[in-house]
TORPA-408070 format. One record per residue: x negated, z negated, y of N, C-alpha, C, O, CB in turn; residue in one letter. Coordinates in steps of 0.001 Angstrom, whole numbers, plus 500000, padded with zeros to 6 digits. Glycine has a CB too. Layout:
REM residues N
XZYXZYXZYXZYXZYA/...
END
This chain:
REM residues 412
979407172042019179978112171124019408978240169812019792977556168895019338977277171618020387M/979242169688020755979721168083020867980117167446019688979897166236019620980924167871021759P/980690168044018682981325167262017517979953167051016875979658165868016712982576168100016500N/979109167904016501977761167481015694976869166350016596976286165475015955976722168981015418L/976763166357018011976050165269018526976907164008018277976280162983018007975717165486020021I/978419163934018338979088162896018204978981162388016648978968161193016354980427163197018705T/978911163366015768978651162985014231977197162067014167977090160902013784978482164558013208Y/976277162842014595974872162407014646974965160664015145974369159694014677973950163514015856L/975811160741016102975584159349016931976492158490016010976134157314016078976127159340018751D/977577158677015145978064157673014543977476157483013307977752156445012707979314157762014473R/976676158331012779975952158376011663974672157438011791974365156697010856975627159795011389L/973972157482012906973067156762013235973532155129013469972828154183013116972517157448014350F/974656155017014035975043153496014217975488152947012815975343151780012450976322153294015350L/976116154075012005976590153291010635975385152846009702975438151907008907977582154306009687S/974438153557009894973364153475009155971869152811009816970698153092009559973245154847008722R/972388151951010642971396151501011900969864151023011164968800151362011681972205149955012888R/969918150282010030968548149718009635967957150837009030966740150883009212968546148445008650R/968431151750008371967850152786007743967408153745008746966343154314008508968715153356006786L/967963154004009713967808154677010878966610154430011557965810155319011853968803154440011665A/966441153011011859965265152177012460964142152578011537963090152985012031965512150460012479Y/964278152500010348963087152560009367962539153938009430961332154180009456963496152206007837L/963461154813009455963143156380009425962653156547010947961561157098011085964620157470009003F/963284156165012022962616156358013411961158155589013541960244156142014153963662155753014593L/961022154582013072959632154013013097958561154861012234957446155144012672959696152516012536F/959008155213011019958286155953010098957696157367010665956583157800010368959199156164008928L/958656158031011557958571159366012006957735159145013262956847159963013498960009160088012242I/957925158154014063957235158072015148955771157501015040954893157753015865958001157366015984V/955614156735013973954365156270013520953729157392013063952688157585013691954420155236012521F/953929158146012278953247159389011517953050160137012856951846160303013051954267160311010206S/953692160562013684953382161390014834952313161082015580951459161896015930954350161445015654Y/952331159408015958951162158662016786950027158919015751949065159604016098951439156846017148F/950087158476014683948905158427013817948159159910013930946948160000014135949383158052012220L/949033161061013772948553162215013904947787162498015248946630162917015268949576163034013689W/948525162236016351947758162314017674946365161723017884945442162159018572948540161697018638L/946447160458017009945035159524017140944193159745015987943267158969015752945299157861017196N/944440160758015236943644161218014125942021161795014370941568162732013714944507162333013529S/941247161069015420940014161695015630939103160253015559939704159179015597939955162668017156T/938123160282015488937064159018015526936451159085016737935242159248016901935901158997014401A/937376158945017694936932158737019026938155157769020126939361157611019934936636160376019586S/937519157388020970938430156449022063938707157497023406937750158187023753937395154813022667F/939606157585023932939693158573025108939461157655026404939121158091027505941243159404025163V/939722156205026061939555155086027222938422154194026582938650153500025591941094154105027576D/937109154248027237936363153481026689936404151730026768935580150919026347935322154013027114P/937710151517027487938001150004027311938301149764025865938366148592025495939255149488028216D/938475150641025078939066150396023447937713149790022553937811149239021457939684152180022601S/936636149994023184935313149503022588935181148175022900934673147408022082934084150227023067F/935596147769024049935591146332024766936525145459023596936203144479022925936427146374026592Y/937656146137023637938624145091022895938333144998021307938862144122020622940259145568023103H/937613145791020871937019145813019409936017144868019362935919144016018479936418147173018944A/935238145012020342934119143878020396934350142458020674933658141583020154933219144191021355K/935200142240021391935846140992021663936610140338020476936423139172020126936768141206022768I/937497141205019882938135140767018652937121140328017655937230139388016867938987141855018070A/936093141163017806935008140830016521934366139572016962934217138631016182933712142081016222Q/933932139531018354933387138334018289934098136851018350933484135797018184932592138448019186L/935543136968018624936522136115018134936562135701016969936527134490016756937517136506018270I/936649136657015901936408136948014549935395135995014163935650135056013409936003138371014296K/934097136237014723932755135808014173932650134426014713932075133620013982931471136767014622D/933174133932016051932571132813016543933772131983017580933497130968018220931140133335017336G/934905132542017581936041131843018300936062132694019562935580133819019692935805130158018598G/936771131884020566937233132641021800935838132810022716934947131963022640938531131731022666P/935734133959023571934653134327024279934782133602025804935535134165026598934597135941024286V/934125132455026219934484132009027278933203132138028327933359131858029516935027130676027005T/932053132539027855930999132704028655930585134420028582930281134998027538929817131631028135D/930640134923029656930294136462029772929095136711030544929104137028031733931422137276030445F/928030136552029805926721136727030332926269138301030551925377138590031349925761136003029358S/926870139151029875926482140510029828926378141363030849925592142301030712927150141055029139W/927066141247031974927417141741033162926947140809034268927742140380035104928835141975033182L/925557140472034274925121139551035317925417139881037029925519139042037925923593139465035058P/925509141284037136925854141806038616927147141931038869927537142606039821925320143099038951Y/928015141264038006929566141538038480930051140229038607929362139255038305930566142421037420T/931361140137039097932060138673039314932352138102037828932345136882037660933638138793040257T/932579138875036880932686138361035497931529137660034963931644137225033817932967139414034610L/930422137470035592929191136659035177929707135213035666929348134250034989927633137208035957N/930315135045036508930788133697037108932335133241037045932687132062037003930428133736038572E/933127134250037044934592133978036471934911135114035380935052136323035564935806134034037756T/934976134429034283935396135468033091936538134679032556936428133466032378934146135822031819Y/937704135376032276938576134952031345939088136155030373939193137314030775939687134277032080I/939342135811029275939756136825028282941557137106028771942427136362028318939470136089026458D/941794137913029440943040138249029863944002138950029117945160139155029483942909138839030827H/943325139430027721943910139902026689943811138980025460943566139433024342943403141148026480H/943994137772025685943642136596024638944244136877023351943719137267022309944169135145025094F/945744136537023695946550136880022231946571138194021669946829138355020476948007136611022316L/946237139445022679946191140695021947944861140752021194944905141476020199946360141921022906Y/943854140243021401942739140072020761942684139264019372942062139586018360941972139530021668H/943542138065019592943704137175018481944693138156017288944502138101016073944517135611019102L/945637138932017884946487139835017048945649140861016168945875141063014975947459140638017998I/944672141469016897943563142191016401942787141647015180942633142345014178942681142331017457L/942338140484015272941728139728014249942184139992012769941351140401011961941945138358014576V/943370139787012427943542139977010991943281141438010533942946141808009408944953139558010598P/943531142275011769943268143891011260941726144062010798941355144845009924943567145103012645W/940901143196011533939407143282011342938921142707009973937814142913009475938690142504012499L/939911141968009457939363141513008133939499142439006872939012142171005774940029140247007802L/940217143554007172940147144625006112939630146082006591939530147001005777941587144785005515F/939326146229007870939206147582008412937961147389009374937773146344009995940631148129009197L/937095148538009441936010148483010499936868148273011817938024148653012001935019149927010549N/936054147590012682936751147075014038937324148286014904938311148133015623935620146229015004S/936632149522014791936920150476015980938221151086015068939270151164015707935451151743016529L/938269151470013828939520151856013102940704151049013313941811151471013647939298151855011721V/940270149496013022941387148582013161942242148596014346943460148420014370940926147354013063A/941274148880015553941962148840017075942747150091017011943907149976017408940821148864018492V/942402151183016628943173152408016856944361152351015867945426152794016297942270153737016647K/944333151877014622945223151818013894946469150920014228947662151167014046944662151570012877L/945843149769014784946970148766015401947580149293016702948753149145017048946331147276015751A/946718149859017299947519150549018765948640151797018266949657152012018926946100151456019999G/948359152451017218949520153437016791950528152632016282951697152924016536949141154526015700V/950190151414015427951574150610015022952380149989016376953607149966016470951144149208013937F/951543149544017294952346148709018424952815149696019209953733149383019966951517147642019333F/952363150988019230952842152112020016954387152559019467955349152727020217951714153371019872A/954411152718017940955699152881017410956588152049017450957744152471017470955697153120016378A/956344150590017476957129149582017451957608149541018809958797149236018903956518148402016966L/956933149793019994957416149827021360958532150667021654959438150349022424956426150198022191A/958431152059020846959580153045020763960825152599020000961927153016020356959100154297020116I/960680151693018871961731151097017952962296149938019246963503149888019484960952150289016218L/961558149270019829962192148120020691962994148805021637964141148391021807961140147149021460T/962600149757022268963588150770023246964720150972022588965749150493023066963034152262023605F/964769151657021458965935152109020662966891150967020512968055150996020910965512152641019265Q/966232149812019820966996148655019559967743148026020781968890147583020722966106147680018975W/966956148042021892967548147568023235968707148265023527969717147611023786966631147728024401L/968750149581023533969714150328024014971168150169022971972331150080023366969067151831024128L/970780150168021851971892149822020811972557148223020800973701148009020399971197150095019323D/971692147208021281972115145921021618973263145944022555974302145307022375971029145174022170K/972944146935023856973791147091024849974928148143024433975899148259025180973010147475026054F/974854148786023456976004149665022869976118150991023809977168151502024199977532148779022858K/974860151406024067974822152817024805975031153675023877974543153634022747973555153224025535I/975762154488024306976479155911023393975330156866023414974530156917024349978033156806024215K/975289157438022608973910158440022261972542158000022780971792158655023505974079159942022936Y/972293156429022144971070155935022497969911156728021889968853156802022513971014154553022128S/970041157252020846969058158117020292968423159078021210967205159247021153969616158819019252Y/969138159703022029968977161133023023967852160395024005966780160955024231970741161786024064L/968134159267024496967132158737025302966036158316024993965096158327025787967448157969025836Y/965934157790023577964735157533022899963977158853022895962792158889023226964987156969021481T/964818160205022431964025161190022215963336161708023544962284162346023568964774162170021529L/963985161389024493963449161933026027962463160971026172961443161590026477964584161926027433I/962207159697026111961188158711026144959697159444025488958579159563025990961778157338025224L/960234159844024193959156160659023236958613161817024082957408162056023990959885161330021765L/959396162583024920958861163821025581958097163637026885957650164520027618959983164735025861L/958032162244027038957560161885028438955981161881028149955448160938027565958210160317029060A/955357162874028547953809163124028026952981161859028262952353161238027405953028164416028864N/953101161532029779951974160562030272952373159135029523951567158430028917951951160406032120Q/953634158888029673954155157637028940953505157554027327953090156479026894955944157737028897F/953476158611026635953264158627025307951701158479025246951170157734024422953873159918024617I/950969159240026179949747159056026271949084157725026571947946157433026205949451159849027036F/949880156962027257949352155597028035949568154632026815948696153813026522950344155065029606R/950851154747026038950935153547024857950041154029023696949740153238022801952610153279024212I/949672155114023689948863155536022405947218155303022682946340155600021872949185157263022041N/947020154763023878945680154426024129945298152972023470946121152085023692945467154450025688L/944397152697022856944120151386021930943806150213022973942695149738023208942703151613020788A/944834149911023455944850148582024357946099147968024343946931148276023490944517148815025838K/946344147022025312947508145959025154948841146846025737949931146428025348947170144358026175A/948849147875026516950084148151027123951353148348026222952435148227026796949885149297027893P/951356148600025055952284149060023995953117147503023676954339147359023663951314149820022500A/952165146508023452952639145210023146953238144629024472954143143808024326951479144313022547L/952851144947025749953293144543026936954446144893027171955223144087027683952622144861027843S/954901146369026810956261146660026969957350146248025898958570146218026060956301147998027127I/956607145933024745957615145311023592958046143936024307959260143778024441956771144992021901I/957343143099024698957580141773025437958390141924026527959220141042026746956368141136025913V/958305142939027308958872143079028715960474143704028285961435143285028930957781144277029822L/960653144541027364961916144886026735962717143765026048963934143584026092961652145901025763L/961714143005025363962646141765024899963155140858026042964283140390025886961829140793023892L/962416140516027277962607139675027918963898140349028852964647139561029429961307139211028485F/964077141502028951965307142099029753966231141894028822967283141467029298965278143648030244I/966227142024027802967357141807026703967961140506026922969164140381027151966812141857025179Y/967096139474026851967673137878026779967713137704027980968522136795028168966855136658026068F/967216138127029128967489137705030549969029138155030936969805137437031566966344138436031598L/969303139367030483970563140018030609971556139483029754972711139804030036970458141378030374F/971394138790028837972471138219027964972410136470028037973132135746027352972203138826026309N/971512136043028899971655134736029265972962134437030038973251135170030984970505134370030024N/973777133398029696974688132908030490974338131607031489974942130537031428975711132640029611K/973411131859032281973228130922033128972871129549032565973162128512033162974303130896033865N/972098129582031156971599128662030760970188128517030532969519129550030516972168128479029944K/969508127192030318968108127109029975967876127773028646968687127671027726967636125664029945Y/966668128510028553966583129368027565965146129184027004964135129491027634966924130756028034S/965161128593025620963910128449024993963125129760024722961901129842024823964126127748023762S/963939130764024373963240132286024131962551132932025388961572133675025324964422133410023662I/963212132538026567962697133077027948961575132348028205960721133000028806963679132953029164L/961226131008027912960116130205028071959010130756027120957878131013027528960476128734027801F/959438130936025724958469131300024728957879132772025166956698133044024949959187131301023220I/958809133739025820958271135023026139957275135001027323956316135773027353959393135950026431L/957530134084028314956635133934029419955547133459028928954506134054029208957064133148030463G/955501132465028211954131131852027806953340132976026785952118133099026872954411130269026948F/953978133626026002953419134545025541952723135674026187951594135971025793954127134855024936I/953374136431027286952987137080028229951768136798028881950920137676029037953827137079028938Y/951627135722029244950437135341030033949087135360029088947978135805029384950691133838030679V/949468134814028006948292134869026846947936136605026232946895137058025757948970133783025343W/949053137157026445949062138493025933948151139480026955947205140181026598950650138985025803L/948581139374028048948125140532029022948205140028030625948934139246031235949190141933028788Y/947205140786030939947193140257032531948297140813033459948154140634034668945787140687033269G/949274141405033049950167142215033683951486141318033869952524141825034294950381143550032853G/951380139740033477952557139206033332953183139122034633954413139164034602952474138003032683W/952599139004035855953473139151037080954726140204036889955805140044037458952525139657038308P/954471141152036129955675141993036256956971141197035599958112141509035942955395143458035489I/956754140285034759957667139428034211958478138766035395959678138840035662956945138410033312M/957341138029036086957791137108037111958596137974038204959584137393038655956507136313037761V/958365139155038665958958140106039315960294140359038930961260140150039664958264141147039239G/960354140830037731961655141068037013962886139946037132964078140069037411961275141204035519A/962076138827036802963154137628036738963411137256038197964538136821038434962594136222035858G/962562137354039202963158137317040493964218138160040997965107137711041720962279137462041269I/964149139360040640965017140488041152966310140224040371967393140378040935964376142053040882I/966237139853039167967548139637038506968438138182039153969653137987039185967169139464036779Y/967456137422039563967896136003040159968591136335041400969713135848041538966628134940040487Y/968118137089042341968348137591043484969687138464043509970356138522044541967181138292043845L/970066139152042328971368139925042301972476138949041682973635139363041681971215141344041381T/972217137754041185973357136869040693973113135440040868973826134538040428973637137092039244N/972077135318041526971720133539041799972165132496040643972629131362040763972639132923043257L/971832133352039331971720132166038151970236131670038001969357132437037606972222132772036569K/970024130553038282968572130100038562968035129573037087966820129453036928968514128792039823F/968740129332036259968247128636034894967389129557034075966352129201033515969496128190033950R/967957130909034042966965131854033117965696131952033908964611131886033329967577133480032806P/965796132134035428964583132345036064963502131100036006962280131216036099964933132696037469L/964117130100035859963251128845035790962637128642034275961499128189034151964191127501036223L/963341128954033256962845129083031905961623129785031691960575129452031138963759129676031143S/962091131109032402960682132160032353959448131521033119958294131442032699961000133768033192M/959988131045034437958646130342035101957944129259034631956742129079034828958876129889036293L/958862128349033855958150127377033088957350127702031895956533126901031441958999126512032710A/957573128886031366956952129383030376955539130232030886954549130480030198958000130205029639G/955732130513032012954396131461032655953494130457033136952296130554032872954766132579034040I/954026129323033944953135128378034397952557127247033283951720126416033635953853127722035527I/953060127292031969952657126628030933951392127448030129950341127000029673953919126382030098S/951924128807030146950673129770029671949660129690030643948504129776030228951034131350029502G/949827129559031723948503129533032696947855128207032530946624128229032520948855129740034353L/948519126904032379947792125709032402947320125348030991946264124725030871948622124622033003V/948081125722029844948094125269028630947013126504027947947333127125026934949740125114028034I/945929126695028553945354128057028410943706127668028107943355126647028699945646129076029931N/942749128262027359941657128129027101940521128186028295939427127622028258941566128954026186P/941121129123029524940481129629030331940970128771031765940409129082032815940679131146030190Y/941848127871031776942244127115032962941174126355033665940606125507032976943264126194032609F/940867126463034644941568126837035921940925128010036273941309128432037363941518125793037075Y/940000128749035677939141129801036237940290131036036290940297131925037141937663130133035204K/941276130888035169942216131958035474942875132261036541943213133423036766943005131935034824N/943179131161037432944067131444038492943298132159039621943905132731040527944730130158038980L/942044132123039559941139132821040601941088134181040211941193135089041035939667132245040706F/940882134432038600940804135785038235942058136504038321942010137722038494940304135901036960F/943210135894038221944442136712038294944706136906039784945316137954039995945701136014037543Y/944471136321040688944539136143042004943760137752042400944244138694043028943724134559042520Y/942485137622041805941426138976042048942025140091041173941919141213041670939653138687041498Q/942617140023040004943338141090039236944337141645039994944357142820040358943927140631038001Q/945268140711040265946819141273040615946634141539042037947330142525042277948212140128040346T/946164141232042885946153141556044189945283142168044868945649142888045797946281140751044724F/943910142015044547942690142568044994942526143834044199942294144884044799941498141590044831Q/942629143809042925942488144931042259943824145939042173943824147128042491942021144497040969I/944893145216041696946166145822041192946994146299042589947510147414042659947076144629040211G/947044145507043475947725145949044927946909146271046059947181147244046762948573144887045478L/946003145583046271945013146028047463944389147429046958944526148533047485943684144798047768V/943633147074045741942693148254045046941835148994046121942215149494047180943662149461044254N/940547148936045566939465149621046541939073151064045965937941151545045927938013148645046652Y/940081151551045596939812153027045149939173154045046110938533155026045732941097153632044765K/939453153657047603939079154518048618937784154016048985937118154690049770940049154593049756N/937287152848048503935859152572048747934939152669047591933793153071047791935718151272049282V/935303152360046476934420152648045255935061153326044436936280153328044613933916151567044548V/934526154117043291934945154931042127935552153704041367934918152680041113933661155831041290G/936876153937041031937490153327039908937964153719038791937820154934038651938237152857040183V/938526153153037838939075154072036691939929155100037172940367155168038321939870153313035650G/940158155937036200941186156939036668942577156560036788943335156816037724941190158022035830S/942828155897035688944131155105035624944671154475037191945872154627037415943834153786034511E/944010153928038040943956153257039269944392154390040341945143154068041262942457152609039522W/943945155643040225944791156764041128945914157347040814946155157661039649944153157831041365Y/946796157581041862948182157806041681948527159275041162947624160031040802948870157523043000G/949613159575041143950278160945040519950480161557041809950759160857042783951798160820039542F/950343162975041902950925163886042813952403163878042516952695164064041335950304165293042704N/953439163687043414954846163720043094955405164783042337956235164575041452955527163682044182L/954954166008042667955367167189041974954909167103040561955747167422039717954842168430042639F/953677166713040129952962166757038766953912165534038002954232165634036817951052166371038889D/954230164606038686955142163324038216956507163910037530956980163684036416955596162270039652L/956907164629038447958523165218038178958253166090037134958810165846036063959365166106039504I/957347167284037229957269168341036307956872167505034968957439167924033960956166169548036791G/956230166691034827955806166129033367956894165146032782956857164750031616954332165271033453Q/957880164783033706959013164010033085960328164458033832961107163847034564958772162360033216N/960284165665033401961518166663034176962872165890033496963827165739034258961441168748033641V/962991165441032237964224165072031803964604163941032363965770163753032710964313164975030524F/963508162931032533963675161741032959964253161780034306965212161044034537962515161056032879V/963791162548035224964024162688036575965479163425036791966106163260037837962807163484037206F/965879164105035910967303164636035885968142163663035729969059163577036546967597165581034888I/968038162663034616968980161612034351969009160784035515970054160335035987968658160820033134L/967760160560036025967617159197037007968337159842038316969168159158038913965737158595037375L/968066160983038707968831161579039778970217161455039744970788161068040763968582162864039869I/970942161757038597972220161764038201972673160265038308973708159980038911972355162393036799I/971884159310037714972406158000037789972316157557039042973256156856039416971814157110036950A/971375157783039867971261157062041180972388157816042118972906157082042959969614157169041842V/972762158964042091973891159354042661975232158517042203975935158003043073973981160775042378L/975552158400040855976658157672040420976546156113041003977510155560041533976703157752038805L/975470155586040866975210154512041271975525154056042824975842152891043064974027154458040929F/975435154893043701975598154816045141977152155245045349977913154662046121974481155826045958F/977449156185044663978931156640044673980052155383044502981081155136045131979130157732043388I/979378154684043344980250153374042949979572152177043299979491151194042563980569153255041409N/979007152293044623978021150861044818978856149665044637978238148700044188977297150684046410L/980075149492044867980814147977044850980996147562043446981230146386043167982370147943045580K/980884148601042445981095148391041186979828147650040291979958146911039315981466149711040709E/978819148006040817977745147560039995977309146246039862977346145448040799976775148142040311Q/976842145939038603976771144423038197975157144340038468974464145211038995977344143999036397D/974679142871037894973626142396038248972644143317037575971630143661038182973554141012037977D/972888143727036372971948144498035325971635145692035924970474146101035971972581144810033892K/972633146329036417972494147725037026971549147621038122970589148392038148973854148327037557N/971749146584039204970932146375040240969370146151039875968370146716040316971491145260040941W/969503145227039008967916144927038567967337146069038229966377146404038923967679143976037343T/967714146893037188967036148099036512966862149135037699965898149899037748967988148761035200L/967751149108038541967702150177039734966598149738040595965738150561040910969113150279040647F/966528148436041039965307148051041741964048148150041181963107148627041816965379146865042091I/963928147678039870962619147769039117962268149416038697961079149665038498962766146764037677L/963073150324038584962834151649038567962290152207040004961338152987040006964106152306038123S/962773151886040962962394152386042404961003151709042684960150152346043302963582151929043628I/960778150541042280959393149983042565958361150271041817957202150268042232959360148736042563I/958778150593040428957640151259039453957447152765039899956304153215039827958126151229037733F/958240153402040254958300154866040663957302154904042000956447155781042118960004155392041024F/957458154102042759956295153713044240955015153548043590954069154307043798956617152037045254I/954976152369042653953669151951041971952924153094041278951695153129041210953953150865040906L/953794154091040732953167155017039951952666155924040395951775156502039772953734155443039207T/953232156484042050952525157236042660951414156721043344950766157536044000953208157827043336L/951026155480043337949936154610043829948790154446042715947590154412042984950548153168044233K/949330154351041441948483154158040319949082154669038927950163154253038512948169152693040249S/948317155585038248949076156399037103949447155290036019950453155326035309948054157692036372Q/948465154296036008948837153305034944950317152532034870950614151874033873947811152258035066R/951194152664035980952355152172035924953413153166035364954572152802035168952636151699037170N/953015154333035132953829155131034253954558154436033027955749154655032807952971156168033747I/953759153550032203954171153075031081955242152064031378955892151631030427953083152582030336E/955499151631032621956902150898032962957857151702033750959052151523033514956685149592033796Y/957528152522034609958480153286035196959142153940034157960337153643034145957977154169036159F/958773154811033178959483155573032216960749155095031600961871155589031718958660155809031241T/960301153827030782961467153190030136962434152600030966963632152540030690961077152219029279P/961891152154032013962930151378033188963797152459033577965018152320033502962136150711034692L/963217153628034027964094154778034651965088155034033661966256154936034036963299156159035006A/964828155394032277965648155684031055966652154640030791967765154966030379964782155825029834L/966290153205031033967240152143030760968210152153031730969388152030031395966657150844030686L/967790152323033270968769152359034217969884153479033991971113153422034050968100152518035491F/968985154533033708970035155946033752971171155590032614972376155753032803969090157665033240S/970524155020031267971501154932030264972646154102030447973737154417029973970942154558029181A/972400152692031339973395151857031657974420152672032723975628152442032676972736150514032234F/973983153429033477974779153958034521975678155113033753976903155140033872973806154537035789I/974985156009033000975871157220032629976653156727031534977517157507031133975072158571032204L/976556155573030929977239155094029651978392154027030306979400153709029675976028154279028468D/978100153550031606979315152809032447980262153870032933981457153573032961978764151935033821K/979960154832033243981046156149033730981360157169032777982059158134033084980473157037034926Y/980762156964031362981065157610030262980885159117030718981771159970030675982473157196029726K/979508159309031189979161160877031311978842161497029913977696161677029503977816161128032301I/979671161721029416979496162355027808978750163806028032978810164485029057981241162653026901N/978010164126026787977329165407026452978291166647026227978805166801025119976496165187025172I/978502167393027102979331168669026885978706170020027106977918170012028052980474168635027759S/978824171063026558978246172182026595979616173378026952979451174559026645977383172321025127F/980736172980027517981824173670027848981425174464029233980498174041029924983061172677027951K/982087175503029560982090176023030687980552176277031442979581176848030946982984175169031385K/980664175688032739979175175986033299978169174974032745977039175020033231979108175895034970Y/978403174130031863977357173426031338976624174214030312975618173723029800977821172198030812N/977057175439029955976258176169029117975321176794029810974556177499029152976911177026028374Y/975162176731030987973908177362031716972785176134031783971594176345031556974350177957033404I/973232175039032069972445173626031644971740173809030307970535173726030068973527172286031460L/972672174055029554972074173892027850971265175174027830970339174971027045973445173903026370F/971199176154028228970462177210027871969143176857028614968062176987028039971141178595028230I/969242176369030014967825175648030516967314174889029676966141175177029438967872174805031666C/967668174127029186967298172977028208966805173622026945965849173161026320968570171983027866L/967408174598026608966966175140025371965632175993025604964868176192024660968124176008024742A/965436176367026566964390177335027110963101176264027341961994176400026819964964178196028675I/963428175372028078962390174233028484961655173266027514960460172969027529963071173347029337Y/962783172770026530962405172104025483961494172370024619960836171425024185963181171949024942T/961226173704024157960156174138023312958861174192024074957841173932023435960468175468022714P/958755174498025372957802174387026222957013172868026327955819172578026256958433174811027441I/958213172058026523957783170677026662957241169963025369956355169109025385958930169911027183L/957888170425024246957390169963022865956144170610022451955383169952021741958413170233021781L/955843171721022764954551172477022782953471171895023587952301171834023209954762173817023271A/953972171412024865952779170577025734952491169235025071951355168784024924953260170221027378E/953464168718024737953546167354024109952432167319022980951396166661023082955080167061023475N/952763168086021923951900168194020611950563168777021069949578168106020762952606169193019409F/950405169635021586949200170289021904948227169670022977947033169510022725949566171570022310K/948816169314024236948278168452025290947998167176024824946842166769024942949141168334026399G/948804166502024339948569164917023925947302164858022947946346164088023045950010164219023056L/947546165996021838946499165705020753945296166038021356944392165273021020946663166488019405K/944968166911022129943800167428022902943162166113023818942015165669023761944349168769023932S/944212165683024612943826164437025646943214163214024739942106162749025010945334163817026555A/944015162711023624943766161729023051942672161840022115942210160778021697944789161341022589L/942149162968021690940961163498020898939497163466021623938382163516021105941286164995020530G/939936163349023222938428163415024069937921162057024244938401161026023773938523164089025670K/936960162180024931936216160651025325935028160442024431934276161357024093937281159235025064G/934894159134024050933751158401023270933893158586021833934900158122021299933724156864023540Y/932887159297021019933192159102019611932725157741019038932104156936019732932565160212018825Y/932993157555017965932948156205017418931150155721017417930692154650017817933742156273015705F/930473156766016900928919156449016937928123156620018128926895156618018215928242157236016012G/929077156785019128928172156942020587927279155797020873927632154626020735929141157042021946Q/926209156144021243925152155062021801924465154263020639923563153454020858925914153941022805F/924904154516019512924819153675018174923178153611017964922549152558017856925710154500016728E/922681154765017930921032154874017696920490154325019020919509153595018887920399156578017410Q/920960154541020370920125153933021464920156152644021487919215152067022032920448154314022710A/921138151944020959921280150497020985920524149986019869919943148909020010922719150032020921S/920456150587018825919469150041017798918109150156018447917438149139018275919506150855016365K/917506151117019152916342151371019545916277150239020637915172149701020701916136152854019955W/917250149753021528916862148913022428916697147523021898915978146703022470917720148981023459L/917501147205020580917344146127020163916028145972019501915710144785019423918344145857019470K/915257146702019056913950146953018416912853146684019625911879145941019499913877148571017763K/913155147348020696911880147531021622912306146603022866911617146881023847911558149291022120N/913083145754023071913449144937024414913500143619023575913606143466022358915059145406025373T/913378142570024753913767141410024413914949140884024573915586141461025455913135140765024813Q/915670139747023916917133139596023875917332138933025512916559138123026023917697138468022418P/918343139404026041918909139047027368918456140011028189918997140133029288918560137701027901G/917390140865027813916972141787028900917726142732029416918396143493028718916007142405028602E/917681142774030851919035143595031601918482145085031368917339145471031612919340143198033593I/919557145845030836919417147445030704920350148039031905921526147723032084919999148059029063I/919612148943032677920246149484033669920763151248033231920172152173032674919170149299034959F/922028151100033764922667152622033126923567153217034403924064152458035234923896152356031497H/923700154513034449924145155277035742925945155448035494926545156227036234923185157039035854N/926517154868034692927851155210034615928755154268033885928691154154032661927932156440034055N/929697153510034712930466152173034432931029152607033147930938151788032232931670151662035600W/931560153668032910932620153804031780931764153762030514932328153497029452933558155250031865D/930426154005030537929484153917029331929271152411028848928822152160027730928030154565029724D/929647151367029827929272149943029601930093149525028224929467149194027217929704148951030991W/931302149557028249931961148991027102931620149616025611931813148947024595933430149131027384P/931017151161025569930393151473024356929213150843024261928989150286023186930213152790024163V/928330150780025175926913150123024868927435148539024555926775147965023689925662150254026371L/928270147960025013928256146526024709928784146538023363928249145732022602929089145600025706F/929798147332022838930128147309021207928944147376020519928872146448019715931029148518020648Y/927948148123020506926860148095019677925644147297020160924643147169019456926506149405019431Y/925758146787021334924525146014021788925069144871022685925381145107023852923428146982022628N/925185143613022136925249142285022764923932141425022657923831140214022853926393141519022128S/922932142333022297921662141732022537921229141952023703920435141048023962920735142074021729Y/921331142785024701921014142878025860922157142630026877923335142552026527920438144025025952N/921726142509028186922697142626029143922537143764029866923322144035030774922751141579029951K/
END
């Protein structure tokens, strides 16, 4: 068995471009199958499809009058602006709902490929095994397969980590560009700021940090929504993201945390590697470099944040696997099935099919639920025929709003 794994590892590295293409096609096909339903599990996908459609037809959306009794009526910014711009070309050839779903599958597969590429760039041995474990992480795969921006956010963050770790304390145009892009792409850009600060604290190299911060600030200022975006991001990052009023009002399910045992049970391979890596990290604490410290701190932070809000699983899982890969590779923890490790192999052999079945069956079922493409379409047509423009429609479920908005921008 060790010989077979070593052979596969060498084969993968010797045919890297072909292997990347094969990996992308396999993952894309798998994700396409998972998403092969005319529905969205997350109603926000209807909102993204509608905004992309409005941008295609009339340019950026700057006035958001459709929700008169929310803060968005006064302070609206499109904090997924670049994501929506990227969707526009897809809308030129496809129905907007199909376009958003297909683009989501493409970006999710590209995120997996970027993870594999990053491991290979740092010459991590058996890199494809870490990618396989990432593909077996149920909740992570669920999150990046939502027709939203997180998959693109992960791609940018992984690229940022690569160029940050390879910077030789020089000012970097690439880090500047990534910072600028992240602000325009996704409201989660403070993640990049946090990662940059943590890396700076581990080595006191300020030029990479300044390059990224310059990009972030430029993205905030050179922005169609400046200066309203500053207040919006305060609201989004601190009041909603960190403080979070989930104990006061009902918020989206992604804002509620995981039970610790559920989190471990659904990501058992990730946690096995992480626990081993953490033990090795502390046993050899004096030998750790700035990269390992940065990934360790980020993994711990996002572990805590995931217990607070489920949506952070999309960052915790790849970061925890990156940390584990760096540590296990550093101390040459090779895969072996001799002697007592046969017991571990037998356990993995028993558990893996169960995990695969849960991923295939559970993910397919979970991603097939929610709102079907034609939901509220007829009701929206009736409203347009029987109400006045701008008339306010009351409804009793916040989750219904994006679906109603997709078919009905005639009313508020």
